[in-house]
N, C-alpha and C positions, 0 to 999 in steps of 0.2 A: 267591080268596085273602082278599079283604076279608071275605067272609061267614064263612070258616073262622075268622078272627081274632075277629070279632064273636061267633061262637058259643062259642069257647073262653073269651072274657071273660065271657059270660053264665053259663057253666057253672062259672066260677071255676077254670079249668084253665090250666096252662102249655101252650104249643103250640110244636112244631117243624115247620117247613115248608120244603121245598126249592123254590126259585123261580128259574128260569133267567134269564139275561140276555135282555132284550127283551120281557118280559111287562108291564113297568111295575110292577116289584116295590115301588118306593118309594110309588107310588100305592096299591098293595094294602094297605099298612099305615098310610099317612098318613090315608086316608079314615076308617077306624074310629077311629084315634087322635084326630082332630079332633072327631069326634062324641062320643067318651067324654070328652074335655076339656071340651066344651061342657056335657055333662050333669052332670059332677062338679065343674066349676070348679076343677080341680087340674091342674098341669102334667104332661104326658106326657114321659117320658125316652126318647130314642132314642140308642143307642150304636152306633158304627161302628168299623171298624179302620183307616180311612184318612181323612186330612184332605180329600182330594178329594171323597169321598162326603159327608162332613159339610157341606161348602160347597155341594155340589149339592143336598142335602136342604133347605138354607135357601131356595133358589129354588123347589123343588118345593112346599114347605110354603105359601109365600105364594101361589103359583099356585092350588093346590087350595083354600085357604081362601077366596080370592076367588070361585071358582066354587061352592063348597059352602056357605059361610056368608055370602058377600056382604060380608065385612069382612076386614081384615088381622089376623093373629095375632101375638102377642108372642113372638118366637123369639130364642134366643141360642145361639151355637156355643161350646162349651168344649173346651179342649185341655189336655193335661198340661203341667207346668211346663217340661219339657225342650224344648218348642217355642218358648219365649219368651226374650228377652234380659233380663238383669238389669243395671240401671244401676249398682248398687253394685259388682258384679264388673267391669263394663266400665271404671269409673273406676280401679280398682286395676290392671287390665291395661294401661290407657293409660299409666300412670305407670311401668311396669316392663318393657314389651316393645318390641322393635325389628323384629319381623317385618313386612315391608311388606304382606303379604296380611292379616295381623291388623289392622294399622293402617287398612287400607281398610274392614274390617269395623267397627272401632270408630268410625271417622269416620261411617259410615252410621248407626250406632246413635244418635249424638248429634246429627248434623246433620239427619237425616231422621226422627228419632224412630222408627226401625224397631223393631218389637217381636217379630215372628214370623219364624222361619227361612224359611218358605215364601215370604215376601214380598220377600226380597232378590233383586235382578235379576242376581246373579252367584253363582258356586259358592262354598259355604262348607264347608271341610273339617271332618271330625268333630273333629279335634284342636283347631282354632281355636274351633269352636262350644262345645266342652266348657269353654272358659275363660271364656265370657261368658253362658252360658245360666243360667236360674234353678236354683239348687242348694239352698242353705240360705236360704230366704226369711225375712225379718224381719217380714213382714206389717205389722201396725199400727205397728211401731216403725221402719219404713223411711222415710227422708226423701223418697224418690222414689215413694211409693205412688200419689200422685195422677196421675202420668204413666206408671205401670207397667201395661202391657196385661195381664199375668198377674194382677196384683192386682185390676184392674177387672173382668176376666172372672170371677174367683172371686166377687167381690161381686155381679155381675149374676146369676150362677147361683144363689147362695144366697138371693136375694130372690124366694122362691117366689110371693108374691102378685102379682108383676108379670110372670109368664111363663105362656105356654100350652104351648109346646114347648121343651124343653131338649135340644139336640143335643150330645153329647159323644163323645169316642173311648172305646173299650173300656178303655184304660188308666186314664182318669179315673174311670170307673164302678167298676172293680175297686179302685182306690186308696181310693175312698170306702167300699166294702164292708169293706175291711181296717180303716179307721179306726173304723167302727161296731163291728166285732167286738172290737177292742182297747179301745174306749171311751176313746181317747186325747183326742179333742177333738170339738167339735160337727161332725157330718157336713156335707158340702158339698151333697149332693143330697137332695131331698125324699123322706123315707121313706114319705110318705103318697101318693106318685104312684100313681094307679089302674092304670097300665100302663107296663111297661118293654119296649121293643122293641130287640133286638140283631140288627143286620144284619151280614153277613159273619161269621156265627157259627162258621164252620169254624176261625177263628183264636182262638176263645175259650180253648181249653185252653192254647195257647202263651202267650197274654196272662196268664192267671192264674198259670201257673208262673213266668213272668218277674216278675210283681208280688210273688209270695211268696218269691222268691229273695233271700237275703241274701248280699251280695258283700263280700269283703275283699281288699285288695291292699296292697302296701307304700305306695302312693300314698294310698289312702283312709284307711289306718291312720295315716299321717303327718298327714293333715288332722285326724283325730280327736284325736291327741295335741296338736297346736297349739291346737285349740279348747279342750281341757281346760286347757292351760297358761294361755290367755287368760282363761278363765272362773273358774278356781280361784285365781288369784294374789291375790285380795282376802282370802283366808283367812289367819289367823295361823299355821296349820300348813302353809303352802305349801312350806316347806323340805323337809319329809318327803314331801309330795305329789310334789314334783319328782323325788325319788329313786325313788318308785313308778313314775312315768311313764317314767323312763329304763330301769328294769328291764323294764317291759312292752315297750318298744321293742326291747330286745335279744332278747327271746323271739320277737317277730314276725320279726326278721331271720333267726333260726334256721329258722323255718317256711318262709319264702320261699326260702331257699337250698336246703333239702332238697327242696321241691317243684320247684324249677327243675331239679334233678338228675333227678327222676322224669320230668319232661316231656322232657328231652333224650333219655332212653332210649326213650320211647314214640314220639317223632318219627322215630326211625330205623326203626321198624317200618312196612313198606309198607301194612299194613291200616289204618293211621291217616292215610293220605295226605290225605284230605279232611275229617278230623275237626277240629272246633273245640272240642269239650268232651272232656277227658281225665279218666278216673277216677283218683283219687289216694288215698293212705293217709296217716294222721296220722304226722308225723315222730317217730321214737323219741327224737330229741335234744330235743324240746320238753318243758318241765317244766310239766305241767298244774297242779300245786299252786301254782306261782308265778303262773300266769295267774289262777287263782281268787282268790288272796289280793289281787293288785293290783287286779283289777276290783272286788272287794268294798270295798276301801279308797276307791277313786275314787267308787263309788256312794254311800258314806256321806258323802263330802265334798260331793257334789252335793246330797244331801238337806239338808245344813246351810245351803245357799244359798236354800232356798225362801222364807224370811221376807224376804230382801233384795229379792225381786221381787214381793212381794204387791201392790204398787201398780199393776201393769199389768193392764189390763182382762181379758185372757184368760190371765193367768198368764205365766210366762216360757217362751216357746216354745223358746228356746235351751237352757235347762236341761232342759226336757222332752225335746227332741230328743237331747241328749247322754245322758240317762238311758236312753232307748229304745235308743240305739246300744250302750251298755254292756250292757244286758240281752240284746241280740242277740249281742254278742260272747261273753257268758257262756254262752248256749245253744250257740253254735258250738263253744266249747272243751269243753263237756260232751259234745256229741253226736259230734264228729268222730272221736275215738279209737275209738268203738264203731260205726263206719259200717255194718257188716254187720247189726247188730241195731237200728240207729237207725230212727226213723220218717222220717228225712231222707235225701236223696241228696247226695253231695259230688262235685265235679269242679273242674277248673281250666281256665282259658283263658289264652292268652298272645298277645302281639304282640311286636314287636321290642324293646320297652323295659319292658313291664309284665306281671306275672303276677297273675291274679285267681283267688281261691278262692271257690267258690260253694256254697251250701247251700239246698235247697228241700224241702218235704214230698214224700214219695213219692206220697201220695194227695191230689193237689190237688183232685180232684173232690169230696171230702168237704167242702172249704171252701165250694164253690158250693152244695152241698146245704143247708148250714146258713145261708148268708147271702143267696143269691139265689133259689133255688127253694123258697121257704117258702110256708106257707098264707096269709100276709098279702099276698103280692105276686102279680101276674099278669105273666108274662114270655113274650114271643113271640120265638122264635129263627128266623132265616131266613138262607139263603145259597144260592148256585147250586151248591154242592158239599158238601152234607151227607150225601147218600145214598150207599150202596154197591150194587153189583149184587146182585140177589137177589129172592126172592118175598116179598110181604107187607110191610106198613109196618114191623113190628117188626124184621125182618131188615135192611131198607134203612137204617133209622135207628139200629140197635143200636150200631154202633161209636162213633158220635158221642155218643149218649146216655150210654153207659158212660164215655166219656172225660171228660165234664164233669159227671157226677152228675145228669143231667136226670131228673126224674120228672114226666111230664105226658103229653099226648096227641100223636099224630102226624097230620098232614094229608096228603092226597094231593099228591104233587109236581106242580108246575105248570111246564109247558114252553112256550117260545115256538114258534110255528108257522112256523119258518124252513124254507125249501126247501133242505135240505142236499143232497138228491139231485141237483138241477140246479146248485146254486151252489158245491159243494165237492167236493174230492177228498182222500183220505188216501193219502199215499205212504209206504211202508215200505221202507227199504233192506235188501236181503238179502245184499249182497256186501261189506259193510264189516267191518273187523276189530273184535273185541270190545274194549271199553275195557280198557286195560292200566295197571297201577299199579306194576309191579315193574321189569322190564327197561327200561333207557333206550332201547335200540335199538327195541324193539317200541312203546314210547310215541311215539317219533319217527315211526314208520310210521303209527301210529294218527292222530296229529295231522295228518300230511300228507294222509292219505286223507279225513279229515273236512273239512279245509279245501278240498280239491278238490271234494268233493260240494256243499259250501255254495256255492262259486263257480258251479258248474253250475246248481244250483237257482235261485240269485239271478239268473242271466242269463235263465232262463226267464220269470221274472216281472218283468223289467226292474227289478231291485232291489226296493224296497218290502218288505223281508224282515226279520222279527224273529227272531233266533236265541237260544234259551234254553238256558242251561247249568246244570248242578247243581254245578259246581265253579268257583271263581274262577280257579284255576290253569289249568284247561282253557280258560276264556274268554281269559285273557291269552296263552296259547300260540297259540291259533287266531287271535287278533287280530294277533299278531306275524307269523304266516305270511301271512295275507291282506294285510296292509299291505306286506310286503316284495315282493310279486309285482305291484305296480302294478295294482291291481284296476280294472275298468271302473267299478264303482260305489263311491261314498264309503263307507268303513267307519267306523262310530262305535261307541264302547264306553260302557257305563254309567259314570256319574260317581260319585264317593265321596259318601256321605251320602244323606238322603232326598229332597232336591230334585233332580228329574230334568227339570224343565221345559225347561231350555236344550237338552239333548241331544235331547229329544223334538221340540222345535221345529225343530232342525237336521235331524232325520230326516224330518219332514214336508216341509221345504223342499227337501232334496236327494234324497229318495226313494232312499236307498241301503240299506245293510245295517247293522242295529243289533244289537250283541251285549249280552246282559244276563243277570243271574242274580238270585237273591234276590227283591226286590220286583217285578221285571219279570214274574214268573210270575203276578202278579195285580194288579188295579187299573189296568192300562193300558187306556185306552179310545180306540182309534184306529179311527174309522169310515171307510168309503168306500175310495177308490182309494189312499189313502196307505199302506195295508197290504194286501198281496195274498198274503203267505205267512208262516206261522210254522213255524220249524224247531226241533224238540226234539232236541237232540244225543243224549241218552241218557235212558232211563226214570228218573224222579226218585226212585229208592229212597233212603230215609234212610241217612245214613252212621252208622258206629258211634258210640254216644252213651250216656252213663250213664242218661239218662231213658228212651231207647228200650229199652235193655237191661233196665231194671226192668219196663217195660210188657210185654215179652216173657215175663218170668217169671210174669205173671198170666194167661197164656192157654195153651192146649194146644199150639199150633204157632206157630212164628216168623212164618209168613206171615199169621196172624190179626192181626198188627200191621203187618208190613212192606207187605202188599198194600194195605190201606185207606189207609195213610199215603201210599204212592206214587200211588194212584189219585186221591186228593184233590188232590194237587199237579199231577198230569198233567191232570186236568180243568180246573184253574185255568189252566194254561198254554195248553191247547187253546182255552179260552174267549176268548183274546185275538184270535182270528181273525175270528169272525163276531159283529159287534156290532149289526147291524140287519138287517131283512128283505131289503135290497137288496145287502148285502155279498156278495162272492164271493172265493174264495181256496183255497189249498192248505195243508194241514197235513202237514208232512214229519217223519217220525221216523227218525233215523239209527241206531237201535239194532236190530241184527239179531236180538236175543232176541225181537222181536215179529214176525219174518217167518214165512212158511209153512214155512221150512226148520228152524225152531226146535222143540225138544221141550219148551219150558217149559210147565208146567201152568197158569200164570196167563194165557197168551196170550189165550184166548177171553174171560176175565173183563175184560181190558184193552180188547179190541175192543168188547165190549158196553157198556163205560162211556163210550166216545166216541160222539158223536151222528152222526158221518159214516160212512155205511154203504158208500159207493162208494169202494173202496180198490184200490190197485194196487202192485205191486213193480217195475213197468216204467216207467222214467223217460220213455220216449217217450209213454206215455199221459198223463203230466202235461203234456208239451209240447203235445199235441193239445188237451187240455182248456183250457189257458191261452190258446192261440191262438184258440180258438173262443168263449171265454166272458169273458176278462178283457182289458180294453183299458187300456193305459197312455198317458200323454201322449206318450211317445217313439214308441210304435207308431202313434199317431194322426198324429204329425208326419211319420213315414216314409211312411205311406199317402197323406197329402195331397200331399207333394212328389213 
């Protein structure tokens, strides 16, 4: 792998390479990266999609540098602003909130000088975190910048002369690409880096779409209006400006109410049961002319403020930010009514209290072509799940390459030499009901049957089981049933937010059954006897979604999108089981569409994509395999006594 990367660099090519868990992938790219850094004396940028891997890379880099170069390297880890606390916001919340959980969070921020969400030793809810994380940073004008970990991180990354390796998450890399394209401010990362390495690249399309998505809601719009009130009240024409702001607010309320009605209708449709994004149309009640007039008036008012802030070193970031938001709002109002003909996609998401309206480019891959995969840069993309089943490198890498606009060369996939034949078994259930989304009675039967099979399988491996769901509702229902029946093994469920350290620690200690979805499909690294079984409840086909629907219109057959998306997710989930050459375990799939009784045309493709070739549909075979090959602490204790 290291030689493939070195060769691509010498030939001035971008490279895509699949590298499975267990081959020392980080060593494979860090070795050439450190040599290139030494030769060019310029920092190498490494982007990942998880904080865990970023911090692991920090240790790997120092270890390799000591062996390879005989000296330490100057390394820094950078993360997006949403990962850090903001002292300014925390002060405001401290003076206005009475929530005890939030008070505990605020106390920790000020007493312990806590800066990153992942560093808190207790669970932090998304709603509480959103109140104190970095949102609208004041940068040089903030009184707390000297103690702000976000500000200090940005300063450290931007000092290129003092760094050899810059490790960032993909969000930060993409945000920087967007800044460069818009030419809004000085880029954060070094455009002269000789090499950019993107690990976990299977997430890159999702990351770029998320970064390019413009989101509006009643809440964010209200914040914008308040900021405009606060910023423009120094102007002599503020009386007229205030009337303009009020008119704009009334128009926004019309849009929110209309879209709320659209969503209520869609949610009654069973096909949207697991959907999070809902396609929407522009409300006929909204007056587009009023929107355009108001936005134009406010933009002119902001322009007149420029001279008032000319004394600040980098100009007025607040005015620049508000101007950019108004430009985005103008584009949104222009494009939304002609959604079918627009170059953008539109959808809405909702929770119990808030409706958000989103807009993102249809062809996000074009952005990466222009900003990342250029002739000036050298980019290495790697992941354990980039390829699809097929012959020839072009076919294996085709779906991923097209999705992200990649134009470069492909390397031979590299796989760990794990003994799957002796150490693993694949169990496929052939007697469980198909997933149901309509009739309540059949849904109840489905949940009951799945819960019972999970209990039987978990008993076989003495707990130590991770259960992966594609639906939060399925996960909650199964958790309720398992808990209500006084299970032998402790049953744990994924916590809210990105920080899962507490529940994972509990899982290792109690060796029970852990239910998860979302982030649990990838990134979990539980080696050894702590995890002996992964259960996948159903094949992770993507749910109805405006982005997915658009991608389907660009191919000949629906399955040209649905199957690759499902296989990437499935391989990530299956990859949680075997993390080292000594690991042993069972992968169980409770979806009868994969059984030998099924007539699904994708069955063989799915089986080919999984590394475990010893498979069975007889649960007794799994019992025999586990009893002969997998030892638990409980079984050892029983045998001893």
